[in-house]
N, C-alpha and C positions, 0 to 999 in steps of 0.2 A: 755724553747724553745731554749736556747743557742744563741739567737739573739744578746745578749750583750757580747758575748765572742769571742776572736780571734780563728781562725781555729785550731791553735796548742792546745789551751786550750780545745776546743771541743773534739779533738782527744784524748787528755789525759784523760778527764773525762769519755768519752765513751769507753776508752781502746781499741782503734782501730788505725791502721796505714793506709798509702796510699795503702797498699796491700790488704786492706779489712780484714774481719774476716776470721778465719779458719772455715772449715766445722764443726769441733767439737765444737768450741765456739758458732757458729750460732745455732746448735742443742740444746746446753745447754741453750742459751737465749730464744729459742722458748718455751722450757718447763717452763722457768721462767716468761716470759711475755705473753705467749699465742699466738694464731694465730692472724694475722693482719686482723681481721674481726670485723664487727659490731655485737654486741651481741643483740639477740632478747629478748624482755621482755617475761614473761611467757604468753603463749597463752591462751585465753579463749576458752574452748571447744565449738564445734559447738552446742552441745545439750544445754549447759548453755547459750550460746548466743541466741539460739532460745527461750528458756523458759523466758529469761529476757524481751522478747517483750510483755509478757502478765502480767506484774506486775502493770499496772495502775489500779486505783480504778474503772474506768468506765468499763474496760475489765472484771475485777473480778465480778462486779455486773451483767454484761451481761451473763457471763458463768453460774453464779448461777441462773439467771432467766431462762436460756435455760434448765437447769437441772430440775427445778421445773415445767416448761411447759411440758417437756417430761414425767415426772412422772404423770402429770394430763391429759395426753393424747393429748396435743396440739403439736403433732410431727412436723407439718409443721413450726409452729413458732419457735420451738426449733432448727430445722435444719437451718432456715434462720439466726438465731442469731449466731449459731456456725460457719456457713459459713463466715459471715461478720467478725467475730472475727479473724478467722484463715487467711482470706485474708489479713487483715491489718497487722497481725503478720508476715506472710511470706514475704510480700513486705518489711517491715521494717527490717526483718532479713537479706534479700539479700543485702540491702544497707549497713547495719552495717558490714557485713562480708567482703565486698569489702574494707572498710576503714582499716581493719586490715592488709592490704598488704603494708602499707606505709613503715614499717621497712624493709620488704623484698626487696622493691625496692631501698632503701638506700644501701643495701648490693650489689645489682646488679650494682651499679654505680662504685664500686671500680675496679681498673685495674686488669684483670685476670693474667697478667704476669708482671714481673719487670726485668730489666737488672741490675745486680749487679756485684761488684768485690769481689770475694771470693778466698781465697788461691792464691792471686796475679793474678787471671785470670778473664776475663769477661765472664759471663754466664747468662742465663735466668732461672728464677725460678718462681713458682706461687707466686703471690703477698701476699697470706696469710702466706707465710713462712718468710716474712721479719721480722727482729728484730731490735731494737735500736742498732746502731753501724754499720749497713750495709751501704756500699757505693753504691748508685744507680746512674746510668747514664740515663740522660733524654735528649730528643731532640724534635724538632718541631712535634706536633701532639700527643705526648705521654700524657696520663693521669697520674698525679702524684699518686703513690701508697701508700705513707705515708708522714707524716709531716717530713721535713728534713731541715737541715742547709746547705746552699750552700757553697761549698769549692772551686769550680772552675766554671767559666761561660764564655761563648763566646756569647755576645749579647743576653743573655737569657731574654725572656719576657714570662710571664704566664698570661693566661686568668682566672681571679678570679671572673668573673661576677656571676657565679653560686653560689659562696660562699659569696661574699661581696656586689654584686650589682654594682661594679665599671665597667663601660663600656669600659674603655681603658686598654689594656694589661699593666701589671706592669713590669717595668724594674727591673731586679734582680742584686744583687751585692754580693760580698763576705765580705765586710767590717763589722766589729762589730759595733753595734748601741748602743746609750745610753739606760740605763735600763728603762727609763721612756717612751721610744718609744711606741706609741699605736700600737695595732695589725695591723691596716690598713696600717701602714707605715713600717712594718718589712720586708724590701726588701731583706733581706738575708735568708728568710725562704720560702720554697714552701710547699703547703698544699694539703693534700689528696683530691682527687676528682676534683681538678682544672686541667687545661690543659696547655701544653707548646705551646704558640702561635708563638714563634720565637726563633731561636738560639738553643744552647745546653749547657749542664753543668753536673757537678757531685756534689752530695750532700750526707751528712751522715744522716741516719735516726735517728730522735730524739724521735719520738712517733709513736705508731702503734695502730690499733684497736680503742677501745673506748676512748683512751687517746688523739687522734688527734682532731683537730678542727671539722672535719667532724663527728667524734664519739660523740662529745659533742652535735652536732645538733641532732643526732640520739637519744641521751639520752633525750634531751628536747622533741622530738617528741613522745618518748615512755612514758614520765611521765605526759604530759599534758592531762588532762581530758577534753573532749569536753562537755561543759555545755548543758543541755537540752534546746531545742528551746522554744521560747515563746508560740508557738502553743501547744507543748506537755504539758507544764505546765498548760496552760489554759484549755485544754481538761480535764486534771485530776481534776482541780479545779471545772470545770463545772459538771463533772461526780459526784463528791462528793456532790456538792450542790443539783443537781437534784435528786440524789439517796436518800439522807436523807429526803428532802422535800416530795418526792413521798411516801416513806415508812410511814412517819408520817400521811400524808393525807389519804392514802389508809387504814391504820390501823384504823383511826378514823371513816371513812365512813363505813367500813366493820362491825365494832362493833356497829355502829349506826343502820345499817341494821338489825343486829341480835336482837337488842333491840326493833326494830319496827316490829319484827315478821317474818322476812325472814329466810328461813332455813339456819342453820349454815354452812353446806357443800356448799350450793349455794353461800353464802356470801364469803366463803374462796376462792372458785373457781373464783368468780367475782373479789375479791380483788387482786388475783394474776394476773388476766387478765388485770385489770386496771393498776397494777404496771408495768407489762411488756409493756403495751401500753404507759405509761407515761415516762418510761426510754427510751431514744433515741438510741435504739440498732442499728438503721441504720446509726448513726452518724459516727462511724469509717469507714464504707464502703463509705459513701458519701464524707467524708473528703478525703479518699484515692483516690476515683475516681476524685474528684475535683482537688486534687493536681496532679494526674496523667495526667489529661487533660490539666492542666496548664503547666505541664512540656512539653507536646507535642507542645503546642503553643510556649513555650520558645525556644525549639530546632529550630523551624523555624526562630526564631529571634536570633540565634547563641549563645544561653545560654543553656548549658546542666547541669541539676541539678542531683547530685549524691545521695542526701538524701532528700526524699520527704518533711518531715516536715520543712526543711530549706527554702523551697520556701516562706513560710509565713514570715520568718525572714527578707526577703528583704523589706517587707511592713513596718517594723518598723525601718529599718536601717536609722540612721541619721549621721553616720560618715563612710567614706570610706578611709582607709589608703592604698595608692597605691604606689607600687614600681615604680621608674621612668624608668629605663632601660628596654626596650622591652615592656613596658606596656603603659606608656604615650608617650614614644619615640619609634623610629623604630629600635633601636640597630644597626644602620648602620651609621658610620661616613660619613659625606657628606660635601664637600667644598661648602661654601655659599658666601664667599667674597674673592676677590682677589685685592690686592693693587699693581699696576704696572704702571710705567711711570707717577707717581704722580696722578693716577686716582684710584678710588675705584669701582670695578666692582662687580655686583651681578651675581651669578651663579644659574641658575634654575635647577630643577630636584632634586629628592631625592633618597636615597638608592644607590644601586650598578648598576642600569641601566645607561648606558652611553648615556643618552638622556637628553639634556639640552642646554641652550644658555647663552650667556654672555651679560649683559646689563650695560650701564652707564646711570643712571637715567632711562628714558623711551626709550632711544635709544639703539638699538642692536649694539654690538661691533663685528666687523668681526673676524672670527676665524683665518684669515690670518694676523692679527696684529702682527708685528714682536716682539714687547715686550711681548705680551701674549704667542706667540709661544716659545720664548726663556725661559720664566719662566716655562711653562708646560713641555718643553723638559728636562730641568734640573730636574723637579719633577719626571719625568718618569725614567730617566737614573740613578739618585741617589736614587734607590728604589729597594727593593727585593720582593715586593708584586706582585700578579698576578690577572688578571681578566679574567674569562672565562664563557662561557654559557653552561649550562647543563640542559637538559629537558626543554628548553624554558625559563630558569630562570638564571639570572646573579648571579654568585657566585664569591667569592674572595678567594685567598690563601695568607696567611701571615698576617702581622700586619694590623688591620683595619685603622689605621691612614695613613699608606703608601698606602693602597688600595684606600682611598679617593682621594689621589693625582692622582693615576692612572686613576680612573674613571673621574675625572675632565679633565684630558688631553684627554681622549677618546672622551669627549663631543666636543672637538675642532679638532677631527680627528687624534689625535696623539696616536697611539696604541702601547703599550709596546712591544708586540711580534715582530712587524716590526722594531721599533726603536732600540731594542737590537741588531738586526742583522745589521742595517745600521750604528749604532754607538757602536761598540762592547766595552764592559768593559774590560780594560787591567789590572787594579789594583784597590784596594779600601783601605780606612781606615775606619773600622767599627765604628758604633755608640757606645758610652759608656756613662754612666750616668755622668762621670766626665767631658768628653769633650762636651756632649750635642749636638753633630753633627755627621754627616756621610758624607764622601767624596768618590766619585768614579772618576776614570780616564778613559775617553773614547776617542776613535779615531774619530776625526771629519774631514771630507773632506773639502777642501777649497771652494767647490761650494755648501755647504750645504744650502745656501740661508737663513739661520737664523742668524748665528753668523758671525761677521766680524773676525772670528778666524779660525784657522785650526790646525791640528796636535793633540797633546795630550792635552785634555781640562779637567780640574778638575771641577766637579759639587758638590756643598755642599748644605746640608739642615740641619736645626736644630733650636735650640732656637733662637729667634730674637736677643737677646742681644749678643749672641755668634757670630752669623753670621755677624751682623752689626758691631761688634767690630773688625772683621777681614777684613772688606772691606775698601778700599781707593778710589774706583771708583764706578760708577753707570751707568747702561745701561739706557739712558734717551734721548728721542726725536730722536731715531735712532742712537745715538752715545754713545761712552764710554766717560763719563765725570768724572771729579774729584768730589768725594763725600764730600761736604762741611759740617761743623758742623751744619749749619742751616738746611740742608736737612736731616741730621741724626736725628735732633730733631723732624722734621716733621714726619719722619718715625716712630720714637719711640712713637709719639702721636697717630699715626694710630694703632700701636700695642696695646696701652692701650684702645683705642676705641673698638677694636675687642674683647679684653679680657672682657671688661665691658658688651659686648653682649653675654657672655658665649661661645665665640669662642676660640678654641684652635689654636694658631697662629704658623705657620711654616714659617721661612725665608729661601730664596734660593739665591745662588750666584754661580759665575763661574769665571774661568780665564784660560788663555792659558799658558802652561808651556814651559820652555826653551827647545830647541831642544836636549840638552844633558841629559834631564831627561828621564830615561827609566823606563818602568813598573817594571823591575827586581829590580832596585834600590829602588823603592817605596815599593815593597813587602818585600824586605829584611830589610827595616827600615833604610837604609843608609841615606836617606833624611828625616829629622825630620818633623813631622806633622805640627809643627808651621811654618816651612818654606814653605811647600807645600800648606798649607791652609791660608797663609797670602797674603796681597795685592790683595784681591779678588774683583770682580765686582758684586755689588748688583743688583739682578734682580727683586726681589719683595717679597710680603707676600701672604700667603694663609691661610684663616681662615675657620675652619671646626667645626662641632659639630654633635652630635647625634640628629637629628631633631625630633620635636614633631610629633605625628600622626595628620594628618590634621583634622580629625573629633573629636578629643578629646576636643578641646576648646568648641565646641558646646555642647558636652556631659556634660562637667563640669558645664556649665551654666544651663543646664537642671537639673542637680543634685541640684544646688543652688536654682533654682525655686521650686524644690520639697522638700526643707528644709534639704538637705543633705550636710554636709561639706566634702570637699575633702582634704585630707592631703597627701603630698608627703613624702615618706620615702625612702631614697636612700643612696647608698654608695659613690656617687659622691661628689665632692668638693662643698663647700657652695656657692661660686659665681655662678658656673654652675647650681646647683640645683635651686637657687633663681631666676636666670634669666629665666630658663625654666618655673618655677612655675608662675612667674609674667606674662610671655607671655600667658600661658594657662588660667590665671584667678584664679589660686589657691591662690597665694600670693597677698593679698590685702594691702592697705595702712597701716593699723595698725596691721597687722599680724606679727608674729615673726618667725625667723629661728633659729633652734638650731642644733649644731653639736653633734656628739656622745660624745665627751669629755666634752662639756658643759652640756650635759644631765647627765653625770656621776657625775658632781660636785653639782647637785641639790639633796636635800633630797626629799623623796617621797611626803611629804606634800607640799613642795614648788613647786614641779613639777606639782602636781595635781591642784594647784592654777593657773598654767600657761597653762596647756594643751589645754584649749579651744581657746587660742589665737595663738597657734603655728600651722602654716600651712605647714612648711617645716622642715624635719629632714635630715641633711646631714652627710656623713661620719659615718654612723651607722652600727651596726652589729646585728645579730639575737636577742641577749639579749635586745638590745635597742628597737627593734620592739615589743617584748613581753611587755616591760615596758610601751610603749606608749599605746598599746591596753589595758593593765591592768588599766592604769590611766583613760582612757575614760570609761571603764566598771564600775569602782568604782564611777564615776560621774553619772552613770545611763544611759549612751549612749549604743546603739546597734551598734556594730562595724563590718564593713566588711573590709577584707584585700585582696588586689589583689597582685599577684606576679607570677613569672615564674621559679625562681631558687630554687636550693636545700636550699639556705639560707632562703627562704621564708616559707618553710614547717612548722616549729614550729609555726610561727605567723599565718599561714593560719588555722592551727588546733585550735589555742587558740582563734581566732576571733569568733564572733557569726556567721559570714558568711565568709568563706574562698573562694576566687574566683581565680582560676588558669587560666593561658593562655594555650589554647589547642594546638597551633602550636609551639611556642617557649618554652612552659613550660616543665620542667622535669617531668618524671613519678612520682617522689617523691612529687612534689608540687601538681600534679593532684590528687593523692591518699589522700593527706592530706586535700584537699579542699572539700567544700560542693557544689561548682558549677564551671563549666569550660566554659570559653568563647571560642567557637569553631573557631572564626575568630580573636582571640587575640585583639579584638576591645573594648577599654574602653567604647565606645558609646553603646555597647550591654548591658552594665550594666543598662543603663537607661531603655531599653526595659524590662530587667529582673525585675527591681524595679517596673515598671508599672504592670507587670504581678503578682508580689508578692502582691502588694497592692490590685489588683483586686481579686485575689484568696481569700485573707482574707475577703474582702468585701462580696464576694459570700458566704463564709463559715458562716460569721456572719448573713447574710440575711436568709440562709436556716435554721440556728439554730433558729432565731427569728420566722420564719414561723412555724417550728415544735413546738416551745415553746407555741405560741399562740394557736395552734391546741390542744395541750395536756391540756393547762389551760382551754380551752373551754369545753373539754370532762369532766374533773374533776368537773368543776363548774356546768355543767348541771346535772350530777349525784348527786352531793352533795345537790344542791338546790331542786332537784326533790324529794329526799328522805326526806329532812328536812321539806319541805313545803307541799308536797302532798303524801308522803309515797309511791311513785311510782318509779319503777326501769326503767329509760328511755332507757337504752341500756343493752343488754345481753353481757356476757363475750366474746362470739364468735364474736359478732358484733364489740366490742371494738378492738379485735385482728385484725379483717378484716380492720377496719378503719386504724389501725396502719400500716398494711402491705402495703395497696395500696396508702395511702397518704404520708407515709414517705419513699417510695421507689423511683419511677421514678421522681416525681416533684422536690425533692431536688437535685437529680443528674442533672436534666436539668437546675436548677438554678445555678449549679456550673460552667456552660459554658457561663454564661452571660458575654458579653464583657464589657470592662472598661467604667465607666461613663466619660463623657467629663469633663476635669478639674481635673481628679484624680491625675495628676502629678503637680498640682499647690497647692496641699494641704500639710499642715504641717504633718510630720510623726506622727503616733499615739504614745502616751506615752507608753513606755515599760511596765509600771506598770498597764496600762489599762487592764481590764479583757476581757475575750472572749466576754462577753456581758456586756454592760454598763447600767446605769439607763435608758437611752433612749430606749434601746432594751427591757429591762424588762417592762418599761411602755407600749411600743407598744405591747409586748406579752400579758400583762394583759388587755390592752385596747381591742385588737382584740379578745382575748380569752373571755373577758366579753361580747363582742358583739355577739360572736357565742353562748354563754350561753343564752343571752337574746333572740336570735332567737329561740333557742331550747325551752325555757320556753313559748314563744308565741305559738309555735306549740303544746306544752303540754297542755296549757290552752284551745287552740282552739279545740284540739282533745277531751279533757275531757268534754267540753261543748256540744260536739256532740255525746257523749257516744260511741266513737270509741272503738273497741276491742283493747286489749293491744298490739296484734301483729301489728295492723294498726298504733297505736301510736308510737311504737318502730321503725317500718319501716320508718315512716315520719321523726323522729328525726335522725335515722341512715343515711338516705339519705341526710337530710339537712346538717349534719355535713360534709359529704363527699363533697358535692357541695360547701359549704361555704369555705372549705379548698382549693378547686380548684380555686375559685375566689381569695382567699388569696395568692395563689402561684404567681399570676400575680402582687400582691402588692409588693412582695419582689424581683422582678427583680432589683429594686432600692429603696433605702430608701429616695432618693432625688427627683427623676424625675418621672413624670406621665407616665403611660403605653402608653398614646397616643403620648407623645413626643418621647418616645423610639421607637414606632412602634410595633404593635401587633405581626408581624411575623419576627422581627429581632432576636428572639430566637425561632427558629422553634422546637428544641428539647422539649421545654416546652409545646408548643402547642400540639405536639404529645403525650407527657406524660399525659397531662390533658385529652385529648381525649381517650387515652387508659384506664385511671382510670375511666372515665365516663362509658365506655363500660363495664368494669368489674363490676361496681356497678349495671348497668342495668341487667347483667347476673344474679347477686345474687337476684335481685328483681323478674325477670320474668321467669327464667328457673326453672322448678319444683324441680329438684334434689337439687339445691342450696337454693330454698325456704324452703325446709325441714331442711337443714343443718343450715341455718341462721335464721329460723323462720320469714321469711319475707312474705309479701303479695303484690300483684300488687297495683299500685297507679293510680287514675283517673287523667284525664287531669286537672281538677280544683285543685286537690291536688298538682299536679306538678307546677301549677301556683303559689300557695302559697309558696311552697318550694323554687322555683327559685327566686321569688320576695324577700323573706327574705334573701336568700343566697347572692344575688347580692349586698346587702347593705354592705357586707364585703369589696368589691372593691370600691363602691361609697364613703363610709366614709373615706377610706384611701386616695382616690384621693383628697377629700376636704382638708384633713390634709396637704398633699403635696402642694396643691395649696396655702394655706394660710401661710405656713411656707417656701415656695420656695425661697423668696427673701433673707432670712437670711442664707439659706443653700448655695446659689450660691456663695457668697463671703466669707463665713466663713473659716478662716484659710488659704486662698489662699495667696501664695507668702510670707509667714512668716517662719522664721526659728529660732531655738534656739540660733543661732550665730549672729543674727542681733543686 
């Protein structure tokens, strides 16, 4: 990177002079190094990407079942299966296809043109034609087109927040730095993709394309493989389990039927029907619809999910790694404290809106206070930033730190545009990193009403130790007094207090110059800076910071209540990051703070032992973020990462759940993410987590609903054949039960609102299956109950010598109605249907009523009676069916009642980090 070499050495090594490269040499190097562009990884073809959506075991089983159904003449069932499979596949394909645009968006961020010196002349060329050794000219507003070593600069500052997360523009210099200087502190280098915030300069290109820091990020983004979501893994596992179990049971029952004398072809057809019925072919569609409806609800709560399966990931997330700048904070420097006339004032208002007041304790300070006016006047005049209103929104121009001073002055009615005219600047001594101060020379009239001075007045601002060291007097109690050592010590104490509060402190001073001092002599350098900036009058201190978002503290506490640890990862300094984290409730008493360099000094095993105790990472780079995420994932945590900059993109993609900012976020971070916060509000993550948990709860509930129904069907058939050598259900009836009970009711269950207290539960273990022993027990329990109901009907019908059609119609109808009662059971696995309210899920009521109507059509319409071999039922027969079917709901209500106390408090308020 040449940061540790002098300019002459850099020129010599890159074989270039101040006249720049010749056109011929530039062309030669272009062939050698290639174009200054980010290389794309090999693209996956659209067809290949589409086919990859159908590789899961469950999908393959369903496609096979649909083919067999079609061959056996069950075209309706085959069409339904194929439709659900392709619906799920197409939606997944669209989401994955969009994610592949991340690298293309990285390319679009590079500057389209660059100003270079070639053949001794200044010219503009396409940035892709830049080569190492080119001299580039940069100024305020330019995007840096390549990594380059600065050789000349005039008050040059660059905004590197998109690359490093550092909220304050970095002051650049030309000096060579020690070889051990970390990347964050290489102030003589400018980086691709960053922007010039202030000043101008000239630099020699040292790296282009994929060799730049920006290119390394693109490389990271292109090589990171996004791991499959927990939901995808569990659906596959569930599909394998249910598929294998179904085939074994169906094969056994079918062979048993043949041994008992049933026709071979009928048993084969019946076995296929039972297999198709037992395999949850509606599951992909129901999951997709459930996720889709959940996404719609999340959009209303300012969270836009880009990948549907990722919604469930939020439900198991137990670590959120959040960038500070622009995510937890507003990314707007704001003056919060002013020390003037031996008083500390609090400044209200945040951001760039010039609305706020000044308070000493609880008492408001008048804006006309002469000491406050003098301080703010100096802050405005010794300033190159601007404040303006555009489209009803306040915006700044220039350095954010200077802009904060302008905004603070505007709150007191001192507006820069007016003051620049009233007190015109006649000369200046610009800020430099060596001097750590800036001084302007303005014309002040005798009747200004603020200063007891007139004529040419010098205004200085800069580092407190520099400004205070140049002052011999102080503006105090309305008079200019001698600045005693004791008062200096008191002021230095105030500076330390502000710094401990994570405030960036700026000191200000002024003085009247002798009548023989002319602006021309100042500009020509005839008068030395030390002379012009000495014997100054101290006016005060101003402390500023990038303030936290007001709602974030509450959101972080809610995350803690939900068992989620919040970790701050930022490019800011350790003191600043720790203070903000402590204020927000992220950094607790026994938590640790690590810097990037400290992290580098730790071995992987040593770091993994500490990672659970670290709440703040400061002065870090993208590779550090990836290491933090990797360490948490190795410990078994599900990690979400929030961010808005280009620097966050690799980490967003590597995390289990990448969350980008919708307003301030770059396109790269959005495309690399799984979810986007449309209001840039960290608090919206809490709403998203709640929805994620609820979606998984609903998925688990309707899977348990379907599992219990399928177990009931299989047990009824198995026991009937073994005990009574009777076939209780026909193949077509089994398929019909499957179609109407596994269609609308589960989809209606997917819109069930969250249970109360869902955000006070500990996150599920990432290793926990899609269904646990509890759900399996419930499935077999209710399935066994449905089977028992069917056997009671069977015995009752056989004792009355009912015809086989009547017996099968009774059991057929019983199973359908029992499953409808069961649907209400699984609105919640904790709470009674009566405490939830019968009509709080109207879609389920409509789904159940629709299913009942369809069943009545099959029983009473002659055409369907022939197709399904059903007969009408009498009123007394309906009474028996409904009485038995209702026990499905009654028994589950009793279970919930007696287990309710343990469920209400179980896991609430506990976390893995307590």
